[in-house]
C-alpha positions as a Python dict, from the first residue, in 0.01 Angstrom:
ca = {
    (1, 'X'): (0, 0, 0),
    (2, 'X'): (126, -339, 188),
    (3, 'X'): (379, -501, -31),
    (4, 'X'): (268, -820, 30),
    (5, 'X'): (-103, -780, -84),
    (6, 'X'): (-243, -549, -324),
    (7, 'X'): (-608, -509, -442),
    (8, 'X'): (-682, -428, -809),
    (9, 'X'): (-1018, -243, -938),
    (10, 'X'): (-1180, -416, -1236),
    (11, 'X'): (-1327, -706, -1405),
    (12, 'X'): (-1201, -1001, -1315),
    (13, 'X'): (-1125, -1113, -1707),
    (14, 'X'): (-949, -783, -1820),
    (15, 'X'): (-753, -760, -1476),
    (16, 'X'): (-632, -1112, -1477),
    (17, 'X'): (-516, -1027, -1836),
    (18, 'X'): (-236, -834, -1702),
    (19, 'X'): (-96, -1095, -1461),
    (20, 'X'): (188, -1294, -1602),
    (21, 'X'): (181, -1649, -1726),
    (22, 'X'): (258, -1932, -1486),
    (23, 'X'): (276, -1658, -1223),
    (24, 'X'): (21, -1747, -948),
    (25, 'X'): (65, -2068, -729),
    (26, 'X'): (-282, -2074, -584),
    (27, 'X'): (-614, -1922, -675),
    (28, 'X'): (-935, -1966, -387),
    (29, 'X'): (-1227, -1754, -476),
    (30, 'X'): (-1598, -1759, -427),
    (31, 'X'): (-1734, -1597, -731),
    (32, 'X'): (-2118, -1440, -729),
    (33, 'X'): (-2329, -1764, -757),
    (34, 'X'): (-2610, -1805, -1027),
    (35, 'X'): (-2905, -1508, -957),
    (36, 'X'): (-2755, -1459, -623),
    (37, 'X'): (-2638, -1068, -504),
    (38, 'X'): (-2847, -891, -755),
    (39, 'X'): (-2825, -585, -571),
    (40, 'X'): (-2439, -575, -599),
    (41, 'X'): (-2327, -766, -886),
    (42, 'X'): (-2636, -773, -1118),
    (43, 'X'): (-2609, -1164, -1086),
    (44, 'X'): (-2592, -1411, -1350),
    (45, 'X'): (-2898, -1633, -1481),
    (46, 'X'): (-2837, -2016, -1406),
    (47, 'X'): (-2842, -2091, -1818),
    (48, 'X'): (-2561, -1849, -1876),
    (49, 'X'): (-2373, -1918, -1578),
    (50, 'X'): (-2083, -2137, -1751),
    (51, 'X'): (-2054, -1878, -2040),
    (52, 'X'): (-2005, -1599, -1825),
    (53, 'X'): (-1730, -1825, -1599),
    (54, 'X'): (-1548, -1966, -1891),
    (55, 'X'): (-1344, -1683, -2039),
    (56, 'X'): (-1247, -1608, -1667),
    (57, 'X'): (-1126, -1963, -1604),
    (58, 'X'): (-896, -1960, -1913),
    (59, 'X'): (-738, -1665, -1802),
    (60, 'X'): (-654, -1860, -1449),
    (61, 'X'): (-560, -2157, -1644),
    (62, 'X'): (-278, -1936, -1823),
    (63, 'X'): (-159, -1735, -1496),
    (64, 'X'): (-175, -2033, -1258),
    (65, 'X'): (173, -2217, -1248),
    (66, 'X'): (181, -2584, -1362),
    (67, 'X'): (186, -2707, -992),
    (68, 'X'): (-33, -2477, -861),
    (69, 'X'): (-404, -2524, -753),
    (70, 'X'): (-752, -2367, -845),
    (71, 'X'): (-1015, -2380, -555),
    (72, 'X'): (-1351, -2291, -650),
    (73, 'X'): (-1625, -2240, -331),
    (74, 'X'): (-1959, -2257, -516),
    (75, 'X'): (-2327, -2420, -502),
    (76, 'X'): (-2635, -2523, -706),
    (77, 'X'): (-2941, -2317, -657),
    (78, 'X'): (-3319, -2430, -686),
    (79, 'X'): (-3498, -2345, -968),
    (80, 'X'): (-3837, -2416, -1015),
    (81, 'X'): (-3876, -2687, -755),
    (82, 'X'): (-3540, -2847, -858),
    (83, 'X'): (-3186, -2816, -826),
    (84, 'X'): (-3030, -2675, -1148),
    (85, 'X'): (-2718, -2799, -1312),
    (86, 'X'): (-2491, -2500, -1363),
    (87, 'X'): (-2220, -2638, -1119),
    (88, 'X'): (-2215, -3001, -1277),
    (89, 'X'): (-2221, -2803, -1610),
    (90, 'X'): (-1941, -2599, -1537),
    (91, 'X'): (-1726, -2867, -1377),
    (92, 'X'): (-1770, -3034, -1749),
    (93, 'X'): (-1679, -2718, -1922),
    (94, 'X'): (-1390, -2656, -1729),
    (95, 'X'): (-1248, -3024, -1816),
    (96, 'X'): (-1314, -2959, -2167),
    (97, 'X'): (-1087, -2612, -2122),
    (98, 'X'): (-798, -2814, -1980),
    (99, 'X'): (-850, -2824, -1628),
    (100, 'X'): (-837, -3155, -1382),
    (101, 'X'): (-1083, -3186, -1140),
    (102, 'X'): (-866, -3346, -893),
    (103, 'X'): (-1112, -3324, -572),
    (104, 'X'): (-1379, -3188, -422),
    (105, 'X'): (-1431, -3075, -54),
    (106, 'X'): (-1726, -3005, 115),
    (107, 'X'): (-1772, -2663, 376),
    (108, 'X'): (-1992, -2823, 612),
    (109, 'X'): (-2161, -2490, 774),
    (110, 'X'): (-2169, -2550, 1137),
    (111, 'X'): (-2387, -2275, 1232),
    (112, 'X'): (-2663, -2275, 932),
    (113, 'X'): (-2954, -2090, 957),
    (114, 'X'): (-3272, -2205, 1007),
    (115, 'X'): (-3544, -2231, 777),
    (116, 'X'): (-3849, -2402, 614),
    (117, 'X'): (-3924, -2492, 240),
    (118, 'X'): (-4227, -2694, 123),
    (119, 'X'): (-4015, -2948, -85),
    (120, 'X'): (-3615, -2965, 74),
    (121, 'X'): (-3461, -2858, 367),
    (122, 'X'): (-3193, -2584, 457),
    (123, 'X'): (-2870, -2580, 303),
    (124, 'X'): (-2581, -2647, 550),
    (125, 'X'): (-2278, -2716, 294),
    (126, 'X'): (-2121, -2569, 13),
    (127, 'X'): (-1857, -2719, -264),
    (128, 'X'): (-1512, -2629, -276),
    (129, 'X'): (-1375, -2756, -617),
    (130, 'X'): (-1037, -2813, -654),
    (131, 'X'): (-883, -2808, -995),
    (132, 'X'): (-528, -2827, -1144),
    (133, 'X'): (-280, -2793, -1451),
    (134, 'X'): (-136, -3126, -1423),
    (135, 'X'): (-141, -3444, -1212),
    (136, 'X'): (166, -3353, -1019),
    (137, 'X'): (95, -3052, -776),
    (138, 'X'): (243, -2909, -500),
    (139, 'X'): (11, -2986, -178),
    (140, 'X'): (142, -2995, 168),
    (141, 'X'): (-33, -3234, 361),
    (142, 'X'): (135, -3240, 703),
    (143, 'X'): (34, -2880, 707),
    (144, 'X'): (-345, -2965, 776),
    (145, 'X'): (-312, -3277, 1004),
    (146, 'X'): (-527, -3295, 1252),
    (147, 'X'): (-562, -3468, 1627),
    (148, 'X'): (-590, -3843, 1588),
    (149, 'X'): (-926, -3820, 1832),
    (150, 'X'): (-1022, -3964, 2145),
    (151, 'X'): (-1120, -4335, 1954),
    (152, 'X'): (-742, -4433, 1935),
    (153, 'X'): (-721, -4439, 2335),
    (154, 'X'): (-922, -4739, 2391),
    (155, 'X'): (-915, -4891, 2052),
    (156, 'X'): (-533, -4888, 2025),
    (157, 'X'): (-459, -5027, 2395),
    (158, 'X'): (-623, -5342, 2282),
    (159, 'X'): (-514, -5500, 1982),
    (160, 'X'): (-638, -5840, 1855),
    (161, 'X'): (-401, -6054, 1612),
    (162, 'X'): (-598, -5906, 1330),
    (163, 'X'): (-530, -5572, 1397),
    (164, 'X'): (-173, -5616, 1394),
    (165, 'X'): (-211, -5706, 1005),
    (166, 'X'): (-341, -5580, 711),
    (167, 'X'): (-715, -5683, 755),
    (168, 'X'): (-859, -5743, 390),
    (169, 'X'): (-1214, -5624, 337),
    (170, 'X'): (-1492, -5859, 365),
    (171, 'X'): (-1640, -5757, 58),
    (172, 'X'): (-1357, -5794, -153),
    (173, 'X'): (-1331, -5463, -257),
    (174, 'X'): (-978, -5445, -264),
    (175, 'X'): (-949, -5203, 53),
    (176, 'X'): (-810, -5307, 402),
    (177, 'X'): (-621, -5163, 705),
    (178, 'X'): (-367, -5248, 940),
    (179, 'X'): (-479, -5085, 1276),
    (180, 'X'): (-142, -5105, 1454),
    (181, 'X'): (-6, -4849, 1230),
    (182, 'X'): (-176, -4604, 1432),
    (183, 'X'): (12, -4689, 1753),
    (184, 'X'): (207, -4363, 1853),
    (185, 'X'): (71, -4141, 1658),
    (186, 'X'): (-74, -3795, 1766),
    (187, 'X'): (-198, -3626, 1445),
    (188, 'X'): (-394, -3769, 1157),
    (189, 'X'): (-471, -3635, 773),
    (190, 'X'): (-817, -3474, 763),
    (191, 'X'): (-1074, -3588, 549),
    (192, 'X'): (-1245, -3371, 245),
    (193, 'X'): (-1521, -3245, 463),
    (194, 'X'): (-1434, -2938, 657),
    (195, 'X'): (-1628, -2856, 950),
    (196, 'X'): (-1619, -2476, 966),
    (197, 'X'): (-1882, -2205, 1118),
    (198, 'X'): (-2021, -1954, 853),
    (199, 'X'): (-1910, -1559, 946),
    (200, 'X'): (-2157, -1387, 1145),
    (201, 'X'): (-2019, -1028, 1090),
    (202, 'X'): (-2078, -941, 714),
    (203, 'X'): (-1821, -687, 729),
    (204, 'X'): (-1968, -485, 501),
    (205, 'X'): (-2035, -727, 233),
    (206, 'X'): (-2300, -999, 152),
    (207, 'X'): (-2124, -1323, 92),
    (208, 'X'): (-1815, -1362, 343),
    (209, 'X'): (-1651, -1692, 439),
    (210, 'X'): (-1446, -1745, 756),
    (211, 'X'): (-1088, -1643, 766),
    (212, 'X'): (-1030, -2074, 845),
    (213, 'X'): (-1165, -2160, 488),
    (214, 'X'): (-874, -1991, 300),
    (215, 'X'): (-622, -2060, 548),
    (216, 'X'): (-692, -2409, 544),
    (217, 'X'): (-638, -2403, 136),
    (218, 'X'): (-341, -2223, 158),
    (219, 'X'): (-162, -2420, 420),
    (220, 'X'): (-241, -2715, 204),
    (221, 'X'): (-119, -2593, -134),
    (222, 'X'): (102, -2314, -93),
    (223, 'X'): (456, -2207, 94),
    (224, 'X'): (564, -1862, 250),
    (225, 'X'): (654, -1649, -21),
    (226, 'X'): (408, -1784, -291),
    (227, 'X'): (130, -1602, -480),
    (228, 'X'): (-254, -1645, -369),
    (229, 'X'): (-522, -1463, -598),
    (230, 'X'): (-860, -1402, -512),
    (231, 'X'): (-1036, -1263, -833),
    (232, 'X'): (-1328, -1182, -723),
    (233, 'X'): (-1216, -1070, -366),
    (234, 'X'): (-1535, -930, -192),
    (235, 'X'): (-1440, -813, 179),
    (236, 'X'): (-1083, -901, 125),
    (237, 'X'): (-1046, -1245, 354),
    (238, 'X'): (-850, -1445, 137),
    (239, 'X'): (-606, -1113, 62),
    (240, 'X'): (-567, -1046, 455),
    (241, 'X'): (-533, -1432, 561),
    (242, 'X'): (-261, -1468, 273),
    (243, 'X'): (-67, -1177, 371),
    (244, 'X'): (-72, -1300, 744),
    (245, 'X'): (63, -1625, 626),
    (246, 'X'): (345, -1452, 432),
    (247, 'X'): (239, -1494, 68),
    (248, 'X'): (180, -1239, -195),
    (249, 'X'): (-189, -1171, -243),
    (250, 'X'): (-355, -1059, -514),
    (251, 'X'): (-716, -934, -487),
    (252, 'X'): (-936, -846, -801),
    (253, 'X'): (-1264, -661, -712),
    (254, 'X'): (-1511, -472, -942),
    (255, 'X'): (-1680, -240, -683),
    (256, 'X'): (-1512, 39, -579),
    (257, 'X'): (-1645, 24, -248),
    (258, 'X'): (-1535, -282, -166),
    (259, 'X'): (-1207, -207, -316),
    (260, 'X'): (-1164, 113, -93),
    (261, 'X'): (-1263, -109, 216),
    (262, 'X'): (-974, -353, 154),
    (263, 'X'): (-739, -41, 85),
    (264, 'X'): (-821, 119, 433),
    (265, 'X'): (-792, -222, 594),
    (266, 'X'): (-430, -284, 456),
    (267, 'X'): (-342, 81, 547),
    (268, 'X'): (-483, 12, 917),
    (269, 'X'): (-268, -319, 936),
    (270, 'X'): (22, -113, 796),
    (271, 'X'): (42, 131, 1085),
    (272, 'X'): (282, 43, 1395),
    (273, 'X'): (131, -95, 1708),
    (274, 'X'): (214, 77, 2033),
    (275, 'X'): (312, -87, 2307),
}
């Protein structure tokens, strides 16, 4: 088995109990959503979702390092014509458990499949909730910087006098900007909205997120040699990406067929490449 990545068969809560305290730098996972993937994972009723997830989250809180981060990919579902509150209830319950809800990222699905419903439009985004154990956590913002964009060419070539000083907001909000600060900069920090296409090839799994998604968070919240955990490994995307990025990867998956598929891919990647 690959020394940088390992997959464990079993229940997430039980297998997490085998991991050492404060041993994981980053958790990136997408658990089964409420009442979803019934044919494979059985489905968890929205009314019971919080009670189901909290014991798992307790173990994640134990194994995560003090400066580590937990990223939870999740989305509400509609029940009887309205959005269920199980995600909002879960956020509140996790805060009561001791987690800090530090940030919320949005994954905008650029290629969401068209559809029609009588009382809403198709979903084209999902939540990526960031939780931490402490207010001081490891974050490598420079690793995810993006090009400044074409707007800078014209805007920065003709700076007014007010552009060269801090221009306070006219709404008296206390916010302001100094446009000249962007002179000579090719890269800037991104927003908390991630524009990424969904994975079109399901890779033998009913819900696969794109490689770019875990890759972005692994860059932002960990460094080579750190341990990355996915307690709901599914098709193993997080494991493969983390290993390729020189992290130690641990995955937990309850379905034997998915574990076998991940193990086969790990063995295949270990084979020497012919020149």
